[in-house]
C-alpha positions, -999 to 999 in steps of 0.1 A, spaced: 232 124 -10 196 124 -22 177 91 -28 142 82 -36 122 59 -13 87 47 -23 65 25 -2 31 8 -1 6 1 26 -28 -15 26 -56 -25 50 -55 -55 73 -89 -65 59 -82 -89 30 -115 -79 14 -106 -42 12 -99 -32 -24 -65 -18 -15 -56 -52 -1 -70 -71 -31 -53 -50 -57 -19 -45 -39 -2 -66 -65 -14 -42 -92 0 -13 -72 34 -30 -66 37 -39 -103 26 -4 -115 51 15 -93 81 -9 -96 79 -20 -132 61 8 -150 66 41 -131 101 35 -116 118 11 -141 102 19 -174 93 56 -170 120 69 -147 148 44 -153 154 35 -116 175 4 -117 199 4 -87 195 0 -50 211 21 -23 244 4 -13 238 -18 16 201 -19 13 178 -40 -9 161 -24 -39 128 -39 -28 116 -54 5 95 -50 36 100 -19 57 116 -38 85 145 -48 61 150 -12 49 174 14 63 162 44 84 150 73 62 134 106 68 104 99 46 90 79 17 66 86 -11 37 62 -15 11 52 -40 -24 40 -33 -49 23 -56 -83 39 -61 -106 11 -73 -141 13 -88 -158 -20 -93 -190 -24 -114 -211 -54 -103 -241 -69 -121 -269 -85 -100 -292 -110 -117 -324 -123 -101 -345 -150 -117 -378 -157 -99 -392 -192 -96 -417 -203 -122 -454 -208 -114 -451 -245 -119 -420 -246 -95 -399 -264 -121 -372 -238 -116 -361 -224 -82 -355 -187 -78 -318 -177 -83 -296 -147 -76 -261 -140 -88 -237 -112 -83 -207 -109 -107 -182 -83 -119 -193 -68 -152 -172 -86 -179 -162 -55 -199 -161 -27 -173 -159 -45 -140 -127 -30 -126 -111 4 -129 -79 10 -111 -63 44 -107 -28 48 -92 -25 80 -71 -3 95 -45 -14 83 -11 -38 106 8 -24 107 43 -37 118 76 -17 150 75 3 150 42 -2 134 8 24 112 -9 39 104 25 40 67 36 40 75 74 11 99 71 -8 74 49 -2 46 75 -15 71 102 -46 74 81 -50 36 79 -47 35 117 -73 64 121 -97 44 99 -92 12 119 -75 -5 89 -41 -8 107 -31 -12 143 -11 11 166 16 -15 168 20 -15 130 21 24 129 48 23 157 68 -2 136 65 21 105 79 50 126 110 30 134 122 34 98 104 65 87 118 89 113 111 124 99 134 151 87 165 156 107 161 124 128 181 98 108 214 103 126 198 101 161 180 68 151 213 54 136 231 63 168 205 46 189 208 14 167 246 14 170 243 16 208 220 -14 209 247 -34 190 272 -28 218 291 2 203 293 36 217 
């Protein structure tokens, strides 16, 4: 039967806003959107409700959400005084009131939106993920009509025919 899969991906660069705000994304989707708004409370039998992709079953596709972050920074420069009692200083800080604005949107993928595999392909195209990681993603997100073939391949690797 039908089921709903939802995933996340972010840049390998820890300074990338999508990496820095990944916790906000996970909380928004799991607790607000899925639990509170939609009432999703059960896992698929035999699979975890939440976990890394390599621990999930093979599926045709997965929705995904990305964070679009705007940060407002305030730069302050104080020149040194004429009598040199105070050295020049510079500071850069997030604005206290309006420093961060996070929007949660369907992922914008390389070919399709709201599609985890296509979004990961976009991360690869932008140099924010490796080809090895994209290949790993494609082990679980196999495309429409390909689940049974992938399951059969797995069963064969386990010594069954």
